[in-house]
Structure formats: C-alpha cells, structure tokens
C-alpha atoms as one frame of an Amber mdcrd trajectory, in Angstrom:
protein
   0.000   0.000   0.000   1.196   3.460  -0.870  -0.002   6.413   1.180  -0.131
  10.064   0.253   2.721  12.213   1.484   2.900  15.901   2.328   6.036  17.985
   1.927   6.242  21.580   3.172   8.830  24.114   2.041   9.200  27.455   3.820
  11.443  30.346   2.816  11.841  33.927   4.033  12.610  36.444   1.288  13.789
  40.006   1.917  11.390  41.709  -0.503   7.721  42.633  -0.652   4.974  40.005
  -0.794   3.820  40.993  -4.311   7.266  40.293  -5.771   7.414  36.953  -3.954
   3.974  35.987  -5.247   5.000  36.830  -8.819   8.077  34.632  -8.425   6.053
  31.729  -6.981   3.618  31.966  -9.915   6.606  31.899 -12.295   8.071  28.805
 -10.595   4.700  27.039 -10.799   4.481  27.879 -14.503   7.893  26.221 -15.013
   6.238  22.956 -13.897   3.114  23.601 -16.015   0.946  23.791 -12.894  -2.800
  23.985 -13.535  -4.806  26.302 -11.294  -7.505  24.435  -9.336  -8.625  27.158
  -6.895  -7.541  30.786  -7.181  -9.064  31.644  -3.803  -6.878  29.060  -2.032
  -3.850  29.194  -4.380  -4.187  25.485  -5.200  -2.563  23.921  -8.246  -2.289
  20.492  -9.813   1.103  19.445 -11.159   1.933  16.460 -13.365   5.560  15.344
 -13.610   7.404  12.237 -14.741   7.555  11.392 -11.029   3.753  11.527 -10.669
   0.929  13.923  -9.896   0.723  16.263  -6.903  -1.387  19.082  -5.490   0.537
  22.234  -4.637  -0.651  25.175  -2.576   1.148  28.210  -1.221   0.680  30.913
   1.384   2.592  34.185   1.683   2.881  36.125   4.935   3.933  39.763   4.651
   6.251  40.890   7.442   6.918  44.505   6.451   9.771  44.548   3.939  10.096
  40.781   3.929   7.793  37.887   3.144   7.638  34.253   4.151   6.324  31.807
   1.580   5.092  28.363   2.596   4.503  25.822  -0.162   2.759  22.514   0.502
   3.029  19.549  -1.879   0.673  16.582  -1.468   0.661  13.413  -3.524   1.962
   9.889  -3.882   5.711   9.194  -3.793   8.050  10.179  -5.324   6.276  13.365
  -6.555   6.153  15.278  -3.217   9.886  14.842  -2.556  10.805  15.664  -6.152
   8.679  18.826  -6.265   9.578  19.812  -2.696  13.272  19.712  -3.573  12.612
  21.715  -6.747  10.645  24.433  -4.910  13.171  24.557  -2.042  16.041  25.139
  -4.496  14.154  27.757  -6.529  13.029  29.698  -3.443  16.461  29.559  -1.789
  18.118  30.869  -4.962  15.528  33.663  -5.191  15.986  34.592  -1.509  19.766
  34.732  -2.001  19.345  37.036  -5.000  17.256  39.487  -2.959  19.852  40.100
  -0.225
C-alpha cells in the first residue's frame, strides 16, 4: 500500500509580498501547474515522477515575506517537487539580499 505524502517548504525572502507571489507563480508555470482554486492558491502538477497538489501561502512581514509551499501526492512526486521548490526559493531569496 502506498499512502499520500505531504512535503512543506518554507522560505523567508527580503522583498515585498507581491514580488514573492510573482516569483512563486513563475516557478509554478515552469512545472506547467494547472490552477484548481484561485481563492486558495491550489494547483495540480503532473511530472514524470507523478501527480501532486501544490498550494502556497505568503505572509507579509513589512519589507520581507515568508512563503510556505505545501506539496501533497503519492511518492516520489512530493519529494521531487519539494526539492525543486526549495532550491528555486532559496536561490531567489539569495538574489534578494
């Protein structure tokens, strides 16, 4: 039996929340994510590693923003996408310092 997994990636970025949201939307487009719910920022992503649901939340902290991305699906998709998002967000955060 295979059970669904959840992977959470969190990154603080030293820029405003609007810029972070634009970057997150860009990263999702790189994986051809399909919007499922605009109100809840939920996407569906298909990869060679499988299908996963991705959602994100951005908290504005005055001059900085923290983005939390959640990936849910069957292995190995959550780990694969979690690693991808972690790398992309870390690189973006480094570029904003």
